[in-house]
SERO-4910 file (N, C-alpha, C, O; in steps of 0.05 Angstrom, whole numbers):
BEGIN
 pado doro    nc1    nc2    nc3   cac1   cac2   cac3    cc1    cc2    cc3    oc1    oc2    oc3
  Met    A     17    -24      4     -1      4     -7     20     29      3     11     52     -1
  Leu    A     39     27     12     52     40     22     71     53    -12     74     77    -19
  Glu    A     78     32    -23     83     34    -53     68     55    -66     75     78    -73
  Leu    A     46     42    -69     24     46    -86     19     84    -86     15    100   -104
  Lys    A     23     88    -55     23    121    -52     40    138    -63     35    160    -72
  Lys    A     68    120    -60     94    136    -67     85    134   -101     88    155   -113
  Leu    A     79    120   -112     70    121   -142     52    142   -148     57    156   -168
  Ala    A     22    150   -128      9    166   -135     22    195   -128     12    214   -140
  Arg    A     39    200   -112     49    226   -111     71    228   -140     73    248   -155
  Ile    A     85    205   -142    103    214   -167     89    214   -192    101    223   -212
  Leu    A     63    204   -194     47    212   -226     31    239   -213     17    250   -230
  Gln    A     30    251   -191     18    271   -195     43    302   -203     41    321   -218
  Ser    A     63    293   -185     93    311   -190     96    315   -216    111    333   -223
  Leu    A     78    296   -239     87    294   -275     72    306   -287     72    313   -310
  Gly    A     53    310   -269     19    322   -276      3    301   -293    -10    304   -313
  Phe    A      6    287   -283    -16    257   -289    -36    258   -259    -35    241   -241
  Ser    A    -56    286   -258    -74    277   -235    -95    256   -233    -98    243   -213
  Leu    A   -109    252   -254   -125    237   -256   -115    207   -248   -130    196   -232
  Glu    A    -97    195   -254    -83    175   -254    -73    172   -220    -78    156   -201
  Ser    A    -60    194   -223    -53    194   -190    -75    187   -179    -77    163   -174
  Arg    A   -101    205   -171   -135    196   -163   -133    164   -158   -129    149   -139
  Glu    A   -139    160   -182   -141    136   -183   -114    105   -167   -118     83   -157
  Ile    A    -99    113   -171    -79     98   -158    -74    102   -126    -59     89   -111
  Arg    A    -90    124   -120    -93    127    -89   -109    120    -81   -108    116    -56
  Lys    A   -136    112    -95   -161    103    -84   -144     67    -80   -140     59    -57
  Leu    A   -138     52    -98   -128     32    -93   -103     32    -69    -96     12    -57
  Ser    A    -92     59    -63    -82     44    -35    -98     46     -4    -89     44     19
  Phe    A   -116     47    -10   -136     48     15   -135     18     18   -121      7      1
  Asp    A   -146      0     37   -152    -23     43   -180    -28     46   -196    -10     52
  Ser    A   -191    -58     43   -214    -60     43   -234    -55     67   -258    -62     65
  Glu    A   -226    -42     91   -246    -29    108   -248     -1    100   -271      7    102
  Ser    A   -236     12     95   -239     32     88   -251     44     56   -264     66     53
  Ser    A   -246     29     38   -248     34     19   -292     34     18   -306     50      5
  Lys    A   -299     19     29   -330     21     25   -344     50     32   -367     56     26
  Tyr    A   -324     70     49   -336     97     56   -327    119     29   -339    140     26
  Leu    A   -305    111     14   -304    129      2   -314    137    -26   -313    160    -35
  Trp    A   -324    112    -42   -337    126    -67   -375    119    -70   -382    113    -93
  His    A   -397    120    -47   -415    113    -51   -430    136    -26   -418    145     -6
  Glu    A   -456    140    -32   -466    157    -19   -471    146     13   -485    126     11
  Thr    A   -466    149     37   -466    153     55   -485    160     68   -492    181     56
  Ser    A   -505    157     93   -516    177    107   -493    200    125   -468    198    128
  Trp    A   -513    220    134   -495    239    144   -490    231    169   -477    247    182
  Glu    A   -497    211    180   -486    208    214   -475    194    220   -479    186    243
  Ser    A   -453    180    202   -440    159    217   -421    152    191   -430    151    168
  Leu    A   -390    149    199   -368    142    176   -354    120    197   -342    133    214
  Gly    A   -353    100    200   -329     76    217   -306     89    217   -301    114    217
  Glu    A   -293     72    218   -262     75    225   -250     64    204   -265     51    188
  Phe    A   -222     66    199   -212     63    185   -176     58    185   -164     78    193
  Ser    A   -165     42    181   -134     36    184   -119     51    157   -129     53    135
  Glu    A    -97     58    164    -86     69    137    -54     65    148    -49     71    172
  Glu    A    -31     55    128     -1     55    144     -6     47    174      8     61    189
  Gly    A    -24     28    189    -17     23    211    -23     34    237    -18     28    260
  Ser    A    -41     61    217    -54     72    240    -83     74    239    -95     74    217
  Val    A    -96     77    263   -123     78    264   -132     90    268   -126     96    292
  Ala    A   -161    117    253   -172    145    261   -194    130    264   -200    110    250
  Lys    A   -210    143    289   -243    136    285   -250    159    294   -239    177    308
  Asn    A   -285    150    277   -304    161    280   -294    194    257   -293    215    269
  Arg    A   -290    193    235   -274    206    215   -300    220    202   -310    215    180
  Ala    A   -312    244    228   -340    257    216   -345    275    194   -361    293    197
  Ile    A   -330    271    167   -325    292    149   -350    275    139   -356    251    138
  Leu    A   -367    306    130   -395    301    121   -389    315     86   -392    302     65
  Met    A   -379    340     87   -381    344     57   -351    370     54   -343    386     71
  His    A   -341    364     26   -327    380     23   -330    393      1   -334    382    -21
  Leu    A   -328    418      6   -337    437    -24   -308    457    -29   -294    469    -13
  Ala    A   -305    453    -62   -286    453    -66   -293    468   -102   -315    475   -111
  Gly    A   -272    468   -114   -278    493   -136   -254    511   -139   -240    518   -120
  Pro    A   -249    519   -161   -226    540   -173   -229    565   -147   -250    570   -136
  Ser    A   -214    574   -142   -214    603   -130   -226    627   -139   -218    643   -155
  Gly    A   -242    626   -130   -257    655   -138   -285    642   -136   -304    657   -133
  Ser    A   -288    617   -137   -314    604   -140   -333    604   -121   -357    599   -125
  Gly    A   -323    611    -96   -352    631    -77   -345    611    -47   -354    618    -25
  Lys    A   -327    582    -51   -322    568    -29   -321    581      4   -340    578     20
  Thr    A   -298    595     10   -304    618     30   -331    625     39   -342    614     58
  Ser    A   -343    645     22   -364    663     31   -392    647     35   -412    656     48
  Leu    A   -391    618     20   -409    603     22   -404    586     61   -419    583     81
  Leu    A   -377    579     54   -377    571     90   -383    586    106   -393    577    127
  Glu    A   -378    617    101   -384    633    124   -418    630    125   -425    618    145
  Lys    A   -437    636    109   -461    633    106   -474    616    126   -494    619    140
  Ile    A   -453    595    122   -468    559    133   -456    572    164   -469    565    184
  Arg    A   -440    584    167   -435    591    197   -453    610    211   -455    613    235
  Gln    A   -464    619    196   -485    631    204   -509    633    199   -520    654    203
  Leu    A   -522    611    188   -540    597    188   -548    569    204   -570    558    207
  Tyr    A   -526    564    211   -521    532    213   -507    534    239   -499    511    242
  Pro    A   -497    547    262   -479    550    282   -477    515    293   -454    508    298
  Glu    A   -489    502    296   -486    473    297   -472    458    288   -459    440    298
  Val    A   -474    468    255   -453    451    241   -422    462    235   -419    485    227
  Ile    A   -394    443    241   -367    459    235   -363    453    219   -371    433    206
  Cys    A   -344    478    211   -339    495    188   -309    490    189   -300    485    211
  Lys    A   -293    492    169   -260    494    167   -258    497    140   -269    485    122
  Asp    A   -240    515    139   -221    524    105   -197    516    109   -183    526    126
  Leu    A   -193    504    100   -159    479    102   -145    504     94   -124    500    106
  Asp    A   -142    526     84   -128    545     87   -122    550    107   -106    569    105
  Glu    A   -124    545    125   -122    551    154   -102    521    165    -80    527    174
  Phe    A   -107    503    164    -84    486    159    -51    496    155    -30    496    167
  Asp    A    -65    502    129    -43    504    116    -22    541    134      2    545    141
  Glu    A    -40    554    134    -31    582    154    -12    572    180      9    582    187
  Glu    A    -28    545    192    -19    533    218      9    530    219     26    539    234
  Ala    A      9    508    186     35    493    196     47    516    174     63    504    188
  Gly    A     52    525    165     73    547    166     83    561    188    107    566    189
  Glu    A     63    570    212     73    584    230     90    553    247    113    553    258
  Glu    A     76    537    245     99    506    265    124    506    256    142    499    271
  Leu    A    129    513    232    155    514    216    171    531    212    192    531    200
  Asp    A    151    559    228    166    588    233    180    593    199    203    601    195
  Leu    A    159    585    177    164    595    154    147    629    148    126    637    158
  Glu    A    160    640    134    145    667    124    122    661    102    116    639     92
  Ser    A    111    685     98     84    685     82    103    685     53    121    701     47
  Gly    A     94    665     39    103    668     15    124    652     12    139    658     -6
  Trp    A    131    633     24    160    614     27    155    598      4    176    590     -7
  Lys    A    122    587    -13    122    573    -28    134    581    -59    138    566    -78
  Asn    A    138    603    -57    144    617    -77    172    614    -89    178    619   -112
  Ser    A    191    603    -68    220    593    -80    217    566    -80    204    554    -62
  Glu    A    227    555    -98    227    522   -112    243    501    -89    239    478    -82
  Asp    A    273    530    -77    285    513    -59    274    511    -31    281    492    -18
  Leu    A    256    530    -18    241    523      4    228    508      3    229    490     19
  Trp    A    208    509    -21    188    486    -27    204    450    -30    193    430    -22
  Asp    A    219    451    -37    235    424    -34    238    426    -18    217    417     -9
  Lys    A    256    437     12    267    427     30    232    427     48    225    406     60
  Trp    A    218    443     47    196    438     67    170    435     59    150    442     72
  Gly    A    170    421     34    136    417     25    127    392     39    106    390     52
  Gly    A    146    370     33    142    348     46    124    350     82    101    343     88
  Glu    A    148    365    100    142    367    120    112    386    136     97    382    155
  His    A    113    405    116     93    422    112     60    409    110     39    417    121
  Phe    A     65    391     95     36    376     85     39    354    104     18    353    117
  Lys    A     55    337    112     50    336    142     30    335    171     13    321    182
  Ile    A     51    368    174     40    376    196      7    381    191     -9    379    209
  Lys    A      0    387    167    -15    396    154    -37    377    163    -57    385    174
  Gln    A    -32    349    157    -52    325    157    -54    323    189    -76    328    199
  Arg    A    -38    317    203    -28    320    232    -57    342    252    -70    342    273
  Leu    A    -54    354    231    -79    380    245   -104    373    242   -119    369    261
  Leu    A   -111    370    208   -130    359    200   -139    340    217   -158    345    232
  Asp    A   -126    314    217   -132    295    228   -142    295    264   -160    282    275
  Asn    A   -119    318    279   -128    331    311   -154    339    310   -166    333    330
  Phe    A   -167    351    294   -188    366    277   -216    353    286   -232    358    303
  Leu    A   -215    335    268   -225    312    264   -239    295    284   -262    286    284
  Ser    A   -216    291    303   -224    278    329   -241    296    345   -263    292    354
  Ala    A   -223    320    346   -240    336    363   -270    342    357   -282    359    371
  His    A   -284    327    336   -300    344    330   -322    317    326   -346    319    324
  Ala    A   -305    293    327   -326    271    314   -349    268    329   -355    272    353
  Gly    A   -368    257    299   -387    251    302   -416    281    309   -439    283    318
  Lys    A   -394    297    298   -413    323    294   -411    327    255   -395    313    243
  Lys    A   -424    341    243   -428    356    222   -409    364    209   -416    386    202
  Ile    A   -393    361    202   -364    368    189   -365    389    158   -381    381    142
  Ile    A   -354    408    151   -358    421    124   -329    427    121   -321    434    143
  Leu    A   -311    429    105   -287    430     99   -287    451     70   -309    453     60
  Ala    A   -273    460     62   -274    480     39   -244    480     29   -225    474     43
  Gly    A   -243    486      6   -218    483     -6   -200    472    -14   -207    449     -9
  Phe    A   -180    471    -24   -153    456    -33   -147    437    -15   -142    441      9
  Asp    A   -148    409    -29   -138    381    -12   -105    382    -24    -87    378     -7
  Ser    A    -97    388    -53    -75    382    -52    -60    401    -68    -67    421    -80
  Glu    A    -31    388    -66    -12    427    -80     11    412    -89     15    399    -68
  Gly    A     24    408   -102     53    398   -104     59    370   -107     82    364   -110
  Gly    A     43    355   -107     44    325   -115     40    315    -80     42    291    -74
  Tyr    A     37    329    -67     21    329    -40     -4    324    -34    -15    346    -36
  Ser    A    -26    299    -26    -57    309    -19    -66    303      5    -57    281     12
  Leu    A    -82    314     24    -89    302     46   -109    276     43   -116    265     23
  Gln    A   -115    272     63   -131    243     62   -150    248     83   -144    250    107
  Phe    A   -172    250     75   -196    246     88   -217    238     60   -211    236     36
  Phe    A   -246    236     76   -259    216     58   -296    228     66   -314    222     81
  Pro    A   -289    248     48   -316    265     49   -348    243     38   -349    233     15
  Gln    A   -366    239     53   -386    229     41   -397    246     16   -402    234     -6
  Phe    A   -400    270     20   -404    296      1   -390    307     -5   -379    321     13
  Arg    A   -379    309    -36   -361    316    -53   -378    343    -65   -398    339    -79
  Ile    A   -373    363    -60   -382    379    -78   -370    403    -90   -357    419    -77
  Leu    A   -376    408   -124   -362    432   -145   -372    447   -131   -387    435   -116
  Leu    A   -372    470   -127   -389    492   -135   -382    508   -162   -361    517   -170
  Asn    A   -416    507   -175   -409    507   -202   -422    540   -223   -436    548   -241
  Thr    A   -398    548   -193   -395    577   -201   -376    577   -233   -357    562   -237
  Pro    A   -387    601   -255   -383    598   -281   -363    610   -283   -362    634   -279
  Leu    A   -331    591   -295   -304    605   -292   -296    633   -294   -283    649   -280
  Glu    A   -309    635   -317   -305    668   -322   -317    694   -293   -310    717   -290
  Glu    A   -336    676   -277   -341    697   -258   -325    697   -232   -330    713   -214
  Ser    A   -301    672   -230   -292    665   -207   -264    674   -216   -244    675   -201
  Leu    A   -264    680   -241   -240    694   -252   -242    733   -247   -225    750   -241
  Ser    A   -275    734   -256   -272    764   -240   -275    771   -218   -265    793   -212
  Arg    A   -286    758   -202   -281    758   -176   -252    763   -166   -245    783   -153
  Arg    A   -234    742   -175   -207    744   -161   -190    774   -165   -174    786   -151
  Ile    A   -203    782   -193   -193    805   -203   -200    827   -193   -187    847   -194
  Lys    A   -228    824   -180   -237    855   -159   -216    854   -129   -204    872   -117
  Arg    A   -218    825   -123   -204    821   -102   -178    824   -102   -166    825    -80
  Asp    A   -164    826   -124   -139    844   -117   -136    868   -121   -116    879   -111
  Lys    A   -151    881   -133   -156    912   -133   -139    930   -110   -126    951   -112
  Asn    A   -143    915    -92   -133    935    -68   -106    921    -66    -91    928    -47
  His    A    -96    900    -86    -64    895    -72    -48    898   -109    -49    884   -129
  Pro    A    -36    918   -104    -26    931   -130     -3    909   -144     -1    900   -167
  Gly    A      8    905   -126     22    876   -137      8    853   -143     14    844   -165
  Ala    A    -10    840   -129    -16    831   -146    -42    824   -167    -54    803   -175
  Tyr    A    -44    857   -172    -70    860   -186    -58    869   -213    -72    872   -233
  Gln    A    -29    873   -211    -15    878   -235    -12    852   -250    -14    855   -274
  Phe    A     -7    822   -239    -10    802   -251    -30    800   -273    -24    785   -292
  Trp    A    -56    813   -274    -84    806   -286    -88    821   -309   -108    821   -324
  Lys    A    -61    837   -311    -58    858   -339    -34    842   -365    -21    850   -384
  Asp    A    -39    820   -352     -7    810   -373    -39    788   -382    -58    780   -369
  Pro    A    -32    784   -406    -62    760   -417    -48    737   -425    -63    720   -436
  Glu    A    -27    730   -423    -19    705   -414    -17    700   -387    -13    676   -385
  Ser    A    -18    709   -369    -20    697   -340    -48    699   -340    -55    680   -327
  Met    A    -74    715   -349    -98    705   -358   -105    688   -363   -119    676   -348
  Glu    A    -99    678   -387   -100    655   -400    -96    634   -389   -112    616   -391
  Lys    A    -63    632   -371    -58    614   -358    -73    614   -328    -56    601   -315
  Glu    A    -88    619   -315   -108    624   -294   -130    612   -309   -136    590   -300
  Arg    A   -143    618   -328   -165    601   -350   -154    579   -349   -163    565   -331
  Lys    A   -139    570   -361   -135    536   -365   -128    520   -339   -132    496   -337
  Glu    A   -117    537   -317   -118    523   -295   -144    516   -277   -144    496   -263
  Gly    A   -160    530   -278   -187    542   -273   -198    508   -285   -199    488   -271
  Ala    A   -203    511   -310   -214    487   -322   -206    466   -320   -221    447   -324
  Lys    A   -170    460   -313   -165    435   -311   -176    421   -274   -180    397   -271
  Ile    A   -178    440   -252   -188    428   -227   -209    430   -232   -221    420   -213
  Ile    A   -230    440   -254   -259    428   -255   -262    400   -270   -278    383   -263
  Lys    A   -243    396   -294   -254    376   -304   -237    352   -278   -246    329   -274
  Glu    A   -216    362   -266   -210    332   -245   -230    328   -230   -240    305   -226
  Leu    A   -241    353   -216   -253    345   -190   -284    332   -205   -301    326   -189
  Phe    A   -291    329   -232   -309    323   -236   -298    296   -243   -316    279   -241
  Ser    A   -280    288   -249   -274    259   -252   -264    230   -231   -263    206   -235
  Ala    A   -258    254   -202   -259    248   -187   -287    239   -166   -286    231   -143
  Gly    A   -316    245   -187   -347    239   -166   -347    258   -155   -365    257   -139
  Tyr    A   -336    280   -153   -354    307   -146   -372    327   -159   -369    340   -180
  Glu    A   -392    324   -141   -424    332   -157   -425    371   -161   -420    388   -144
  Ser    A   -433    374   -189   -436    405   -188   -456    417   -166   -474    402   -159
  Leu    A   -454    430   -160   -478    445   -149   -478    475   -138   -456    482   -130
  Ser    A   -497    494   -138   -497    516   -135   -494    522    -97   -495    506    -78
  Pro    A   -491    542    -96   -486    549    -62   -513    548    -54   -516    537    -32
  Asp    A   -537    558    -67   -574    557    -54   -575    524    -57   -590    513    -41
  Glu    A   -563    510    -72   -575    475    -72   -556    463    -54   -560    439    -49
  Val    A   -534    477    -40   -516    466    -20   -534    466      4   -541    447     18
  Leu    A   -540    496      7   -558    505     30   -582    485     41   -589    473     61
  Asp    A   -590    487     12   -620    471     11   -617    441     18   -634    427     29
  Leu    A   -588    432     10   -578    406     10   -581    401     43   -596    385     53
  Leu    A   -566    415     57   -562    421     88   -586    421     97   -589    400    110
  Lys    A   -608    436     95   -634    450    111   -644    415    104   -645    399    123
  Leu    A   -650    408     82   -660    381     84   -646    363    101   -663    349    112
  Asp    A   -619    357    111   -612    338    119   -612    343    153   -610    326    170
  Leu    A   -616    371    157   -613    377    190   -649    385    197   -654    396    218
  Lys    A   -663    379    184   -691    374    187   -698    345    195   -706    335    215
  Lys    A   -690    333    168   -693    299    178   -682    298    204   -697    297    224
  Lys    A   -661    298    205   -643    299    233   -665    301    254   -670    285    272
  Ala    A   -676    323    249   -691    337    276   -711    311    286   -710    296    306
  Val    A   -733    312    255   -757    290    264   -745    266    273   -758    253    289
  Tyr    A   -719    256    266   -706    236    272   -703    229    301   -705    205    308
  Asn    A   -698    250    318   -689    260    345   -720    258    366   -725    252    389
  Ala    A   -736    268    343   -765    275    356   -775    256    368   -766    234    361
  Pro    A   -797    255    388   -805    237    400   -834    232    380   -849    251    373
  Arg    A   -839    206    373   -859    191    351   -892    214    362   -898    228    382
  Glu    A   -904    206    338   -932    226    344   -947    208    368   -943    184    372
  Gly    A   -965    227    385   -965    215    410   -954    213    433   -930    214    433
  Lys    A   -969    210    460   -953    225    487   -932    203    492   -932    179    491
  Lys    A   -906    229    503   -898    206    511   -883    176    489   -878    153    495
  Arg    A   -879    187    468   -872    164    450   -842    168    440   -834    190    433
  Trp    A   -828    145    441   -794    145    444   -794    154    414   -813    151    398
  Ser    A   -766    169    409   -758    174    385   -738    144    367   -729    124    378
  Val    A   -736    152    338   -724    128    340   -701    118    348   -694     97    359
  Lys    A   -686    148    339   -647    145    352   -659    135    388   -645    116    395
  Tyr    A   -676    140    406   -679    128    430   -685    104    425   -670     90    438
  Lys    A   -701     90    411   -695     52    405   -679     46    401   -671     26    414
  Lys    A   -661     59    380   -641     45    370   -613     54    396   -590     48    389
  Lys    A   -616     62    414   -595     52    429   -597     39    458   -581     41    477
  Ile    A   -627     25    457   -640      9    474   -619    -11    470   -612    -14    447
  Asp    A   -605    -30    496   -594    -56    490   -611    -71    511   -616    -68    535
  Cys    A   -620    -89    489   -637   -105    491   -626   -133    503   -641   -152    508
  Ser    A   -599   -131    508   -593   -152    522   -592   -147    557   -594   -166    573
  His    A   -589   -120    563   -594   -111    591   -606    -87    579   -597    -67    568
  Pro    A   -633    -95    584   -653    -69    585   -652    -49    620   -646    -60    641
  Lys    A   -657    -26    616   -662    -17    640   -691     -5    650   -700     13    636
  Gly    A   -703    -12    667   -724     -9    676   -744    -31    662   -738    -49    646
  Phe    A   -775    -21    675   -799    -41    662   -800    -40    633   -802    -60    618
  Ser    A   -799     -8    625   -809      4    592   -791     -5    572   -797     -6    548
  Gln    A   -762    -13    584   -745    -19    555   -749    -49    558   -747    -63    537
  Glu    A   -755    -61    585   -765    -94    587   -783   -102    567   -780   -117    548
  Gln    A   -812    -82    576   -830    -91    549   -832    -84    533   -854    -89    522
  Tyr    A   -809    -62    512   -803    -57    493   -787    -78    479   -787    -85    455
  Cys    A   -771    -87    499   -749   -109    483   -774   -137    484   -763   -153    468
  Arg    A   -793   -146    491   -804   -160    486   -815   -166    468   -812   -187    456
  Arg    A   -835   -138    460   -858   -133    441   -823   -130    418   -831   -146    401
  Lys    A   -806   -124    412   -791   -128    386   -777   -151    387   -758   -149    371
  Ala    A   -778   -172    397   -776   -200    397   -790   -212    388   -783   -234    380
  Lys    A   -822   -200    384   -847   -218    375   -853   -206    339   -871   -214    324
  Gly    A   -830   -179    333   -832   -173    311   -846   -143    318   -852   -132    297
  Gly    A   -850   -133    334   -854   -103    347   -890    -97    356   -899    -76    365
  Gly    A   -906   -120    351   -926   -125    366   -935   -121    394   -917   -121    410
  Tyr    A   -959   -118    404   -967   -112    427   -979   -138    433  -1000   -135    446
  Lys    A   -971   -173    428   -982   -196    434   -979   -199    458   -963   -185    472
  Lys    A   -994   -216    467  -1004   -233    494   -980   -251    498   -960   -246    485
  Asp    A   -980   -270    515   -964   -292    515   -978   -307    516   -972   -330    516
***
């Protein structure tokens, strides 16, 4: 499995992104693979093992991806405001924290020598920070946003929902240009037609790779609708059934009929053993 991961990194560094993703899929063991490429509920994601380490309750729910300027950060902030119970995190924050831990100055990635020296270690720290974050919020709804790979390195996590924001590429570029107007050095970049075309091609490449990796194209409003629907289902699931003092589905599933607590649970377990009815002995 380790050799496959090395091969994936080599292919990524050579520009074979699609092939790298396919090889990386093969590197996961059979226990983890069942969580990767099919839809699951938002409720649970089991434990998996990778290179000898076990991570439990990785509660990755959704990854918001797309070219720079597609609106990932803005949508994440809106979700924070509307649904404070949902844990939101921009992957760029791990990037900054890892740089601070290595005492690297801003812009260090622009130096090939510094990247060759610190790139691998930087990503190892980002992975550790991400793992710690997921462990700290195990069992909760989590939404991550931003790029998960760079320079041949990729963060390892397993979202049940992989969303590509469908903002038109030209609109994403326009947003970036408007954003850089307050930074003369950055804005100068956009005055070069070759630079503009290069960014356009890079954005199209990112979109193509995300589609190939199984990301679903949705608008920000559709993402909010998806989240609203899921939270509504969760509320219904946890609510008592219709009628006075009826138990919720969640409560019933927590009852251990091998060791029922109290008369009510004993009666429930007896009915359950008979198929759920109220039959007499």
